[in-house]
MARRO-232405 format. One record per residue (C-alpha): residue in three letters; x, y, z. Coordinates in steps of 0.25 Angstrom, whole numbers, padded with zeros to 4 digits, always signed. Layout:
<nodes>
ALAXYZ ...
</nodes>
This chain:
<nodes>
UNK+0077-0019+0123 UNK+0075-0030+0113 UNK+0062-0035+0110 UNK+0060-0050+0112 UNK+0057-0059+0100 UNK+0044-0066+0099 UNK+0049-0079+0103 UNK+0057-0073+0115 UNK+0044-0067+0121 UNK+0039-0073+0135 UNK+0026-0082+0132 UNK+0014-0075+0138 UNK-0002-0077+0138 UNK-0009-0074+0126 UNK-0017-0063+0124 UNK-0030-0071+0124 UNK-0027-0078+0137 UNK-0023-0064+0144 UNK-0037-0058+0139 UNK-0043-0071+0144 UNK-0037-0070+0158 UNK-0041-0055+0158 UNK-0055-0058+0155 UNK-0055-0069+0165 UNK-0048-0061+0176 UNK-0058-0049+0174 UNK-0070-0058+0176 UNK-0064-0064+0188 UNK-0060-0050+0194 UNK-0074-0044+0191 UNK-0080-0057+0197 UNK-0072-0057+0209 UNK-0074-0042+0211 UNK-0090-0044+0210 UNK-0089-0056+0220 UNK-0081-0047+0229 UNK-0090-0037+0229 UNK-0101-0046+0232 UNK-0093-0052+0243 UNK-0091-0038+0248 UNK-0106-0036+0250 UNK-0108-0048+0258 UNK-0100-0041+0269 UNK-0112-0033+0272 UNK-0120-0046+0275 UNK-0121-0049+0289 UNK-0112-0061+0293 UNK-0124-0068+0301 UNK-0137-0076+0298 UNK-0149-0067+0298 UNK-0162-0073+0300 UNK-0173-0069+0291 UNK-0186-0066+0300 UNK-0196-0067+0290 UNK-0192-0079+0282 UNK-0185-0087+0293 UNK-0172-0089+0286 UNK-0159-0082+0287 UNK-0150-0072+0279 UNK-0136-0078+0275 UNK-0125-0072+0282 UNK-0111-0065+0275 UNK-0105-0079+0277 UNK-0116-0087+0271 UNK-0116-0077+0259 UNK-0100-0079+0258 UNK-0100-0094+0258 UNK-0109-0093+0247 UNK-0103-0081+0239 UNK-0089-0084+0239 UNK-0089-0098+0233 UNK-0099-0092+0222 UNK-0090-0080+0219 UNK-0077-0088+0217 UNK-0085-0098+0208 UNK-0090-0086+0200 UNK-0077-0080+0199 UNK-0071-0093+0195 UNK-0082-0093+0184 UNK-0079-0080+0179 UNK-0065-0084+0178 UNK-0068-0096+0169 UNK-0078-0087+0161 UNK-0067-0077+0159 UNK-0057-0086+0155 UNK-0065-0093+0144 UNK-0074-0081+0140 UNK-0061-0072+0140 UNK-0053-0083+0131 UNK-0065-0083+0122 UNK-0066-0068+0121 UNK-0052-0066+0121 UNK-0051-0075+0108 UNK-0061-0068+0101 UNK-0054-0054+0104 UNK-0041-0059+0100 UNK-0045-0067+0087 UNK-0043-0055+0078 UNK-0028-0053+0084 UNK-0026-0067+0080 UNK-0030-0064+0066 UNK-0020-0051+0066 UNK-0010-0060+0072 UNK-0011-0070+0060 UNK-0011-0059+0050 UNK+0002-0054+0057 UNK+0009-0067+0056 UNK+0005-0068+0041 UNK+0011-0054+0039 UNK+0023-0058+0047 UNK+0025-0070+0038 UNK+0023-0061+0025 UNK+0009-0062+0022 UNK+0003-0049+0021 UNK-0009-0052+0013 UNK-0017-0057+0025 UNK-0027-0047+0031 UNK-0035-0050+0044 UNK-0048-0042+0040 UNK-0055-0043+0054 UNK-0069-0042+0056 UNK-0077-0037+0067 UNK-0079-0023+0073 UNK-0069-0011+0072 UNK-0061-0014+0086 UNK-0047-0013+0089 UNK-0044-0027+0084 UNK-0051-0025+0070 UNK-0043-0011+0069 UNK-0030-0019+0072 UNK-0033-0030+0062 UNK-0037-0019+0051 UNK-0024-0012+0054 UNK-0016-0024+0052 UNK-0023-0027+0039 UNK-0019-0013+0035 UNK-0005-0014+0039 UNK-0004-0028+0031 UNK-0010-0022+0019 UNK+0000-0011+0019 UNK+0012-0021+0022 UNK+0008-0029+0010 UNK+0007-0017+0001 UNK+0020-0012+0006 UNK+0028-0025+0004 UNK+0020-0027-0009 UNK+0026-0013-0014 UNK+0040-0016-0008 UNK+0040-0030-0016 UNK+0036-0023-0028 UNK+0046-0011-0026 UNK+0058-0021-0023 UNK+0054-0028-0036 UNK+0054-0015-0044 UNK+0066-0010-0037 UNK+0074-0022-0041 UNK+0069-0023-0054 UNK+0072-0007-0057 UNK+0086-0008-0050 UNK+0090-0020-0058 UNK+0087-0014-0071 UNK+0098-0003-0071 UNK+0108-0014-0067 UNK+0105-0023-0079 UNK+0105-0012-0087 UNK+0119-0008-0083 UNK+0123-0022-0083 UNK+0118-0023-0098 UNK+0125-0011-0102 UNK+0139-0016-0097 UNK+0136-0030-0102 UNK+0135-0024-0116 UNK+0146-0015-0115 UNK+0156-0026-0110 UNK+0150-0035-0122 UNK+0155-0025-0133 UNK+0166-0017-0128 UNK+0170-0012-0141 UNK+0156-0007-0145 UNK+0152-0001-0132 UNK+0148+0014-0130 UNK+0153+0018-0117 UNK+0146+0031-0117 UNK+0132+0025-0119 UNK+0136+0015-0109 UNK+0139+0024-0099 UNK+0127+0033-0102 UNK+0118+0020-0100 UNK+0125+0017-0087 UNK+0123+0031-0082 UNK+0109+0030-0085 UNK+0106+0016-0079 UNK+0114+0022-0067 UNK+0106+0035-0065 UNK+0094+0026-0065 UNK+0098+0017-0055 UNK+0102+0028-0046 UNK+0089+0035-0048 UNK+0081+0022-0045 UNK+0089+0019-0032 UNK+0088+0034-0027 UNK+0073+0032-0029 UNK+0073+0020-0022 UNK+0080+0026-0009 UNK+0071+0038-0009 UNK+0059+0029-0010 UNK+0064+0021+0002 UNK+0066+0034+0009 UNK+0053+0040+0007 UNK+0046+0027+0013 UNK+0054+0028+0026 UNK+0059+0042+0029 UNK+0050+0052+0037 UNK+0047+0065+0030 UNK+0051+0078+0036 UNK+0039+0087+0032 UNK+0035+0102+0031 UNK+0024+0111+0025 UNK+0027+0110+0010 UNK+0018+0116-0002 UNK+0016+0107-0013 UNK+0016+0117-0022 UNK+0030+0122-0019 UNK+0035+0108-0019 UNK+0029+0106-0034 UNK+0034+0120-0038 UNK+0048+0115-0034 UNK+0046+0103-0042 UNK+0040+0109-0054 UNK+0054+0118-0055 UNK+0061+0107-0060 UNK+0051+0103-0071 UNK+0059+0111-0082 UNK+0072+0102-0078 UNK+0064+0089-0081 UNK+0067+0090-0096 UNK+0056+0090-0106 UNK+0046+0090-0096 UNK+0031+0091-0099 UNK+0022+0103-0097 UNK+0020+0105-0083 UNK+0006+0112-0077 UNK+0009+0116-0062 UNK-0002+0119-0052 UNK+0002+0122-0038 UNK-0007+0126-0027 UNK-0003+0126-0013 UNK-0003+0112-0007 UNK+0003+0112+0007 UNK+0008+0099+0013 UNK+0017+0094+0024 UNK+0029+0086+0018 UNK+0043+0085+0015 UNK+0046+0095+0003 UNK+0058+0087-0003 UNK+0050+0075-0005 UNK+0038+0082-0009 UNK+0046+0090-0020 UNK+0052+0076-0024 UNK+0037+0071-0025 UNK+0033+0082-0034 UNK+0045+0080-0042 UNK+0044+0066-0045 UNK+0030+0068-0049 UNK+0035+0080-0059 UNK+0045+0070-0064 UNK+0036+0059-0066 UNK+0027+0068-0074 UNK+0038+0071-0083 UNK+0044+0058-0085 UNK+0031+0051-0088 UNK+0025+0062-0097 UNK+0022+0062-0111 UNK+0034+0064-0121 UNK+0029+0076-0127 UNK+0017+0085-0123 UNK+0017+0081-0108 UNK+0010+0089-0097 UNK+0012+0088-0082 UNK+0004+0095-0071 UNK+0007+0097-0056 UNK-0001+0103-0046 UNK-0003+0105-0031 UNK-0016+0108-0024 UNK-0025+0105-0011 UNK-0036+0095-0016 UNK-0050+0095-0010 UNK-0046+0089+0003 UNK-0035+0100+0005 UNK-0024+0090+0003 UNK-0011+0095-0005 UNK-0011+0088-0018 UNK+0000+0086-0029 UNK-0004+0082-0044 UNK+0006+0080-0055 UNK+0000+0076-0068 UNK+0006+0073-0081 UNK+0003+0067-0095 UNK+0008+0055-0100 UNK+0005+0041-0106 UNK-0009+0034-0102 UNK-0006+0026-0089 UNK-0014+0014-0083 UNK-0020+0018-0070 UNK-0016+0005-0064 UNK-0001+0008-0068 UNK-0003+0022-0061 UNK-0007+0015-0048 UNK+0007+0010-0047 UNK+0014+0020-0052 UNK+0019+0025-0038 UNK+0025+0011-0035 UNK+0040+0011-0037 UNK+0046+0007-0050 UNK+0032+0008-0057 UNK+0032+0014-0070 UNK+0020+0015-0080 UNK+0024+0009-0093 UNK+0015+0018-0101 UNK+0020+0030-0094 UNK+0028+0039-0105 UNK+0042+0041-0100 UNK+0049+0053-0106 UNK+0060+0050-0115 UNK+0068+0062-0111 UNK+0067+0058-0095 UNK+0076+0048-0088 UNK+0067+0037-0082 UNK+0064+0037-0069 UNK+0066+0027-0057 UNK+0051+0022-0056 UNK+0051+0028-0042 UNK+0046+0042-0044 UNK+0031+0040-0040 UNK+0035+0030-0030 UNK+0043+0041-0023 UNK+0031+0051-0024 UNK+0022+0041-0018 UNK+0032+0039-0006 UNK+0034+0054-0004 UNK+0018+0056-0004 UNK+0017+0043+0005 UNK+0028+0050+0015 UNK+0018+0063+0015 UNK+0006+0054+0017 UNK+0001+0060+0003 UNK-0006+0051-0008 UNK+0000+0049-0022 UNK-0011+0047-0033 UNK-0007+0043-0047 UNK-0017+0044-0058 UNK-0016+0042-0074 UNK-0021+0054-0082 UNK-0032+0051-0092 UNK-0024+0057-0103 UNK-0011+0051-0099 UNK-0001+0053-0088 UNK-0001+0053-0073 UNK-0008+0061-0062 UNK+0000+0061-0048 UNK-0007+0066-0036 UNK-0001+0068-0023 UNK-0010+0071-0011 UNK-0005+0076+0002 UNK-0012+0076+0017 UNK-0018+0089+0019 UNK-0009+0098+0028 
</nodes>
Protein backbone atom coordinates (compact mmCIF):
# COMPACT_ATOMS: atom_id res chain seq x y z
CA UNK A 1 0.00 0.00 0.00
CA UNK A 2 1.51 3.31 -1.11
CA UNK A 3 1.28 6.51 0.88
CA UNK A 4 -0.42 9.34 -1.04
CA UNK A 5 1.58 12.45 -1.70
CA UNK A 6 0.72 15.65 0.12
CA UNK A 7 -0.88 17.18 -2.99
CA UNK A 8 -3.02 14.07 -3.56
CA UNK A 9 -4.58 13.94 -0.11
CA UNK A 10 -8.27 14.69 0.28
CA UNK A 11 -8.92 18.18 1.63
CA UNK A 12 -10.33 18.16 5.16
CA UNK A 13 -11.27 20.44 8.00
CA UNK A 14 -8.49 22.28 9.78
CA UNK A 15 -7.55 21.26 13.30
CA UNK A 16 -8.69 24.63 14.58
CA UNK A 17 -12.14 24.22 13.04
CA UNK A 18 -12.45 20.67 14.33
CA UNK A 19 -11.53 21.79 17.83
CA UNK A 20 -14.01 24.66 17.57
CA UNK A 21 -16.79 22.31 16.52
CA UNK A 22 -15.83 19.96 19.33
CA UNK A 23 -16.01 22.74 21.94
CA UNK A 24 -19.35 24.01 20.56
CA UNK A 25 -20.77 20.49 20.32
CA UNK A 26 -19.79 19.73 23.90
CA UNK A 27 -21.47 22.90 25.15
CA UNK A 28 -24.61 22.19 23.13
CA UNK A 29 -24.79 18.60 24.38
CA UNK A 30 -24.20 19.69 27.98
CA UNK A 31 -26.86 22.42 27.73
CA UNK A 32 -29.31 20.11 26.01
CA UNK A 33 -28.79 17.49 28.71
CA UNK A 34 -29.34 20.08 31.43
CA UNK A 35 -32.56 21.39 29.92
CA UNK A 36 -33.75 17.87 29.18
CA UNK A 37 -33.30 17.07 32.86
CA UNK A 38 -35.28 20.21 33.71
CA UNK A 39 -38.10 19.22 31.39
CA UNK A 40 -38.00 15.73 32.87
CA UNK A 41 -38.59 17.22 36.29
CA UNK A 42 -41.65 19.08 34.97
CA UNK A 43 -43.42 15.82 34.33
CA UNK A 44 -44.02 15.62 38.07
CA UNK A 45 -45.99 18.88 38.00
CA UNK A 46 -49.74 18.29 37.64
CA UNK A 47 -51.18 19.21 34.27
CA UNK A 48 -53.98 21.32 35.75
CA UNK A 49 -54.28 24.78 37.27
CA UNK A 50 -54.17 24.74 41.04
CA UNK A 51 -55.85 27.51 42.97
CA UNK A 52 -53.90 29.07 45.81
CA UNK A 53 -56.32 29.59 48.68
CA UNK A 54 -54.45 32.17 50.72
CA UNK A 55 -53.33 34.46 47.93
CA UNK A 56 -56.29 34.04 45.68
CA UNK A 57 -54.09 33.17 42.69
CA UNK A 58 -53.24 29.93 40.94
CA UNK A 59 -50.12 27.83 40.36
CA UNK A 60 -49.13 27.21 36.73
CA UNK A 61 -49.75 23.77 35.32
CA UNK A 62 -47.27 21.54 33.50
CA UNK A 63 -48.45 22.85 30.14
CA UNK A 64 -47.94 26.45 31.24
CA UNK A 65 -44.40 25.71 32.39
CA UNK A 66 -43.57 23.79 29.19
CA UNK A 67 -44.88 26.66 27.06
CA UNK A 68 -42.32 28.92 28.77
CA UNK A 69 -39.43 26.44 29.29
CA UNK A 70 -39.24 24.93 25.80
CA UNK A 71 -38.66 28.19 23.87
CA UNK A 72 -36.24 29.39 26.52
CA UNK A 73 -34.37 26.06 26.39
CA UNK A 74 -34.10 26.20 22.61
CA UNK A 75 -32.86 29.80 22.78
CA UNK A 76 -30.38 28.92 25.51
CA UNK A 77 -29.03 25.96 23.54
CA UNK A 78 -28.66 28.22 20.50
CA UNK A 79 -26.85 30.80 22.63
CA UNK A 80 -24.51 28.08 23.96
CA UNK A 81 -23.81 26.97 20.39
CA UNK A 82 -22.89 30.52 19.41
CA UNK A 83 -20.69 30.96 22.49
CA UNK A 84 -19.10 27.60 21.84
CA UNK A 85 -18.28 28.47 18.22
CA UNK A 86 -16.86 31.94 18.95
CA UNK A 87 -15.11 31.01 22.20
CA UNK A 88 -13.92 27.69 20.78
CA UNK A 89 -12.44 29.42 17.73
CA UNK A 90 -10.53 31.85 19.95
CA UNK A 91 -9.38 29.18 22.42
CA UNK A 92 -8.36 26.79 19.64
CA UNK A 93 -6.33 29.56 18.03
CA UNK A 94 -4.51 30.26 21.27
CA UNK A 95 -3.86 26.58 21.88
CA UNK A 96 -2.61 25.93 18.35
CA UNK A 97 -0.43 29.04 18.07
CA UNK A 98 2.70 27.11 19.20
CA UNK A 99 2.00 24.51 16.49
CA UNK A 100 2.00 27.29 13.90
CA UNK A 101 5.48 28.31 15.08
CA UNK A 102 6.62 24.69 14.96
CA UNK A 103 5.18 24.35 11.43
CA UNK A 104 7.03 27.49 10.33
CA UNK A 105 10.29 26.14 11.75
CA UNK A 106 9.69 22.79 10.01
CA UNK A 107 9.04 24.57 6.71
CA UNK A 108 12.27 26.55 7.07
CA UNK A 109 14.14 23.32 7.87
CA UNK A 110 12.62 21.68 4.79
CA UNK A 111 13.98 24.58 2.71
CA UNK A 112 17.46 23.95 4.13
CA UNK A 113 17.57 26.57 6.91
CA UNK A 114 18.55 24.78 10.13
CA UNK A 115 19.65 27.83 12.11
CA UNK A 116 16.08 28.82 13.07
CA UNK A 117 14.89 27.96 16.60
CA UNK A 118 11.38 28.10 18.06
CA UNK A 119 12.35 29.00 21.66
CA UNK A 120 8.76 28.62 22.86
CA UNK A 121 7.87 30.48 26.02
CA UNK A 122 5.33 29.39 28.59
CA UNK A 123 4.79 26.59 31.09
CA UNK A 124 6.35 23.15 30.77
CA UNK A 125 3.48 21.43 28.96
CA UNK A 126 3.23 19.04 26.01
CA UNK A 127 3.56 21.76 23.38
CA UNK A 128 6.55 23.32 25.14
CA UNK A 129 8.26 19.92 25.33
CA UNK A 130 7.47 19.32 21.64
CA UNK A 131 9.00 22.67 20.68
CA UNK A 132 12.09 22.05 22.84
CA UNK A 133 12.52 18.59 21.30
CA UNK A 134 12.19 20.10 17.83
CA UNK A 135 14.83 22.73 18.68
CA UNK A 136 17.17 19.98 19.91
CA UNK A 137 16.59 18.03 16.69
CA UNK A 138 17.36 21.12 14.58
CA UNK A 139 20.55 21.74 16.57
CA UNK A 140 21.70 18.15 16.08
CA UNK A 141 20.84 18.24 12.38
CA UNK A 142 22.68 21.53 11.92
CA UNK A 143 25.74 20.16 13.70
CA UNK A 144 25.56 16.90 11.74
CA UNK A 145 25.25 18.62 8.35
CA UNK A 146 28.07 20.99 9.24
CA UNK A 147 30.30 18.05 10.17
CA UNK A 148 29.24 16.28 6.97
CA UNK A 149 30.14 19.29 4.83
CA UNK A 150 33.48 19.67 6.59
CA UNK A 151 34.13 15.94 6.26
CA UNK A 152 33.32 15.98 2.54
CA UNK A 153 35.57 18.96 1.92
CA UNK A 154 38.44 17.43 3.89
CA UNK A 155 37.97 14.01 2.26
CA UNK A 156 38.01 15.56 -1.20
CA UNK A 157 41.22 17.40 -0.38
CA UNK A 158 42.92 14.36 1.17
CA UNK A 159 41.92 12.03 -1.68
CA UNK A 160 42.99 14.56 -4.31
CA UNK A 161 46.47 14.92 -2.83
CA UNK A 162 47.81 11.40 -3.66
CA UNK A 163 46.29 11.59 -7.15
CA UNK A 164 48.05 14.91 -7.71
CA UNK A 165 51.33 13.41 -6.49
CA UNK A 166 50.97 10.42 -8.85
CA UNK A 167 50.19 12.74 -11.76
CA UNK A 168 53.23 14.89 -11.00
CA UNK A 169 55.55 11.87 -10.72
CA UNK A 170 54.34 10.47 -14.03
CA UNK A 171 54.63 13.83 -15.81
CA UNK A 172 58.21 14.27 -14.56
CA UNK A 173 59.11 10.74 -15.67
CA UNK A 174 57.56 11.28 -19.11
CA UNK A 175 59.33 14.62 -19.53
CA UNK A 176 62.78 13.10 -18.94
CA UNK A 177 62.80 9.47 -20.16
CA UNK A 178 66.58 9.26 -20.14
CA UNK A 179 67.08 10.58 -16.62
CA UNK A 180 64.20 8.82 -14.88
CA UNK A 181 64.97 6.64 -11.85
CA UNK A 182 62.57 3.73 -12.29
CA UNK A 183 63.19 2.20 -8.87
CA UNK A 184 62.67 5.50 -7.09
CA UNK A 185 59.58 6.22 -9.20
CA UNK A 186 58.05 2.84 -8.37
CA UNK A 187 58.86 3.32 -4.70
CA UNK A 188 57.13 6.73 -4.63
CA UNK A 189 54.13 5.39 -6.54
CA UNK A 190 53.87 2.44 -4.18
CA UNK A 191 54.07 4.72 -1.14
CA UNK A 192 51.40 7.05 -2.52
CA UNK A 193 49.16 4.13 -3.45
CA UNK A 194 49.46 2.65 0.04
CA UNK A 195 48.44 5.97 1.52
CA UNK A 196 45.36 6.08 -0.71
CA UNK A 197 44.40 2.52 0.27
CA UNK A 198 44.73 3.26 3.98
CA UNK A 199 42.65 6.40 3.61
CA UNK A 200 39.85 4.73 1.62
CA UNK A 201 39.69 1.78 4.02
CA UNK A 202 39.52 4.18 6.96
CA UNK A 203 36.71 6.11 5.29
CA UNK A 204 34.74 2.92 4.69
CA UNK A 205 35.27 1.81 8.25
CA UNK A 206 34.17 5.19 9.58
CA UNK A 207 30.98 4.99 7.51
CA UNK A 208 30.23 1.46 8.76
CA UNK A 209 30.75 2.45 12.39
CA UNK A 210 28.13 5.20 12.08
CA UNK A 211 25.47 2.92 10.60
CA UNK A 212 25.99 -0.63 11.84
CA UNK A 213 24.49 -2.07 14.99
CA UNK A 214 26.94 -3.69 17.39
CA UNK A 215 27.04 -7.23 18.65
CA UNK A 216 28.02 -6.79 22.27
CA UNK A 217 29.15 -9.06 25.08
CA UNK A 218 30.66 -8.66 28.56
CA UNK A 219 34.28 -7.54 28.07
CA UNK A 220 37.01 -6.47 30.48
CA UNK A 221 38.81 -3.38 29.20
CA UNK A 222 41.96 -4.56 30.94
CA UNK A 223 42.05 -7.72 28.80
CA UNK A 224 41.42 -5.72 25.62
CA UNK A 225 44.23 -3.27 26.39
CA UNK A 226 46.53 -6.12 27.42
CA UNK A 227 46.10 -7.65 23.95
CA UNK A 228 46.73 -4.30 22.28
CA UNK A 229 49.90 -3.74 24.32
CA UNK A 230 51.35 -7.02 23.01
CA UNK A 231 51.83 -5.31 19.64
CA UNK A 232 53.85 -2.50 21.24
CA UNK A 233 57.30 -4.00 20.47
CA UNK A 234 56.24 -4.36 16.81
CA UNK A 235 55.72 -0.59 16.46
CA UNK A 236 59.41 0.00 15.78
CA UNK A 237 61.27 2.49 17.95
CA UNK A 238 58.29 2.92 20.26
CA UNK A 239 58.65 5.15 23.31
CA UNK A 240 58.77 3.75 26.81
CA UNK A 241 55.35 2.45 27.87
CA UNK A 242 53.97 2.30 31.43
CA UNK A 243 50.96 0.00 31.82
CA UNK A 244 48.52 0.07 34.78
CA UNK A 245 45.53 -2.21 34.29
CA UNK A 246 42.71 -2.60 36.80
CA UNK A 247 39.49 -4.49 36.16
CA UNK A 248 37.06 -2.39 34.11
CA UNK A 249 34.12 -4.51 32.88
CA UNK A 250 32.06 -3.11 29.98
CA UNK A 251 29.38 -4.40 27.65
CA UNK A 252 30.68 -3.98 24.11
CA UNK A 253 32.19 -5.40 20.96
CA UNK A 254 35.61 -6.92 21.70
CA UNK A 255 36.97 -6.41 18.18
CA UNK A 256 36.02 -2.74 18.01
CA UNK A 257 37.24 -2.10 21.55
CA UNK A 258 40.55 -3.69 20.57
CA UNK A 259 40.77 -1.35 17.61
CA UNK A 260 39.94 1.60 19.84
CA UNK A 261 42.80 0.72 22.18
CA UNK A 262 45.13 -0.02 19.26
CA UNK A 263 44.39 3.30 17.57
CA UNK A 264 45.04 5.23 20.78
CA UNK A 265 48.33 3.41 21.34
CA UNK A 266 49.34 3.92 17.72
CA UNK A 267 48.50 7.59 18.04
CA UNK A 268 50.70 7.77 21.14
CA UNK A 269 53.60 6.36 19.10
CA UNK A 270 53.19 8.45 15.94
CA UNK A 271 52.81 11.75 17.79
CA UNK A 272 55.47 11.33 20.45
CA UNK A 273 58.93 12.81 20.88
CA UNK A 274 61.57 11.61 18.44
CA UNK A 275 63.83 10.68 21.38
CA UNK A 276 63.17 10.04 25.05
CA UNK A 277 59.41 9.81 24.62
CA UNK A 278 57.06 8.09 27.06
CA UNK A 279 53.49 6.78 27.03
CA UNK A 280 51.11 5.60 29.73
CA UNK A 281 48.03 3.40 29.38
CA UNK A 282 45.66 2.37 32.14
CA UNK A 283 42.19 1.05 32.87
CA UNK A 284 40.16 1.62 36.02
CA UNK A 285 36.75 2.41 37.49
CA UNK A 286 36.29 6.10 38.22
CA UNK A 287 34.53 7.58 41.25
CA UNK A 288 31.14 6.88 39.66
CA UNK A 289 32.05 3.23 38.95
CA UNK A 290 32.38 3.95 35.23
CA UNK A 291 34.94 1.88 33.26
CA UNK A 292 37.65 4.20 31.99
CA UNK A 293 40.56 3.86 29.55
CA UNK A 294 43.32 6.48 29.66
CA UNK A 295 46.17 6.76 27.14
CA UNK A 296 48.74 9.52 27.72
CA UNK A 297 51.88 10.37 25.78
CA UNK A 298 54.63 12.94 25.73
CA UNK A 299 55.09 15.22 22.76
CA UNK A 300 55.18 18.81 21.61
CA UNK A 301 52.94 21.36 23.39
CA UNK A 302 49.43 21.48 21.92
CA UNK A 303 46.99 24.33 21.61
CA UNK A 304 43.79 23.44 23.56
CA UNK A 305 41.72 24.90 20.70
CA UNK A 306 43.37 22.47 18.28
CA UNK A 307 43.00 19.54 20.70
CA UNK A 308 39.23 20.12 20.75
CA UNK A 309 39.11 19.36 17.00
CA UNK A 310 41.48 16.39 16.82
CA UNK A 311 38.62 13.84 16.82
CA UNK A 312 37.25 15.36 13.62
CA UNK A 313 38.16 13.58 10.37
CA UNK A 314 41.46 14.53 8.73
CA UNK A 315 42.39 17.00 11.48
CA UNK A 316 46.06 16.98 12.48
CA UNK A 317 47.76 19.37 14.84
CA UNK A 318 50.60 21.13 13.05
CA UNK A 319 52.54 21.37 16.29
CA UNK A 320 52.43 17.63 16.92
CA UNK A 321 55.73 15.84 16.45
CA UNK A 322 55.51 13.04 13.90
CA UNK A 323 58.17 10.43 14.34
CA UNK A 324 60.33 10.24 11.20
CA UNK A 325 60.50 6.45 11.37
CA UNK A 326 56.73 6.04 11.28
CA UNK A 327 54.54 6.17 8.19
CA UNK A 328 52.04 8.98 8.06
CA UNK A 329 48.49 8.14 9.10
CA UNK A 330 45.25 8.95 7.33
CA UNK A 331 44.16 11.57 9.85
CA UNK A 332 41.19 9.36 10.77
CA UNK A 333 42.59 7.47 13.77
CA UNK A 334 40.97 9.56 16.47
CA UNK A 335 37.82 9.94 14.36
CA UNK A 336 37.47 6.16 14.33
CA UNK A 337 38.12 6.08 18.08
CA UNK A 338 35.36 8.68 18.56
CA UNK A 339 32.96 6.65 16.39
CA UNK A 340 33.69 3.43 18.30
CA UNK A 341 33.19 5.27 21.60
CA UNK A 342 29.94 6.79 20.35
CA UNK A 343 28.69 3.36 19.24
CA UNK A 344 29.31 2.11 22.81
CA UNK A 345 27.60 5.19 24.36
CA UNK A 346 31.01 6.16 25.74
CA UNK A 347 32.64 9.59 25.88
CA UNK A 348 36.02 10.44 24.36
CA UNK A 349 37.84 13.34 26.05
CA UNK A 350 41.06 14.81 24.69
CA UNK A 351 43.24 17.07 26.80
CA UNK A 352 46.64 18.65 26.22
CA UNK A 353 49.33 17.71 28.75
CA UNK A 354 50.97 20.58 30.60
CA UNK A 355 54.46 19.40 29.60
CA UNK A 356 53.47 18.60 26.00
CA UNK A 357 51.62 15.67 24.51
CA UNK A 358 48.07 14.45 24.76
CA UNK A 359 45.80 12.68 27.26
CA UNK A 360 42.97 10.63 25.73
CA UNK A 361 40.26 9.36 28.09
CA UNK A 362 37.39 7.06 27.08
CA UNK A 363 34.67 6.77 29.73
CA UNK A 364 32.06 4.01 29.35
CA UNK A 365 28.65 3.82 31.03
CA UNK A 366 28.60 1.67 34.19
CA UNK A 367 27.61 -1.96 33.72
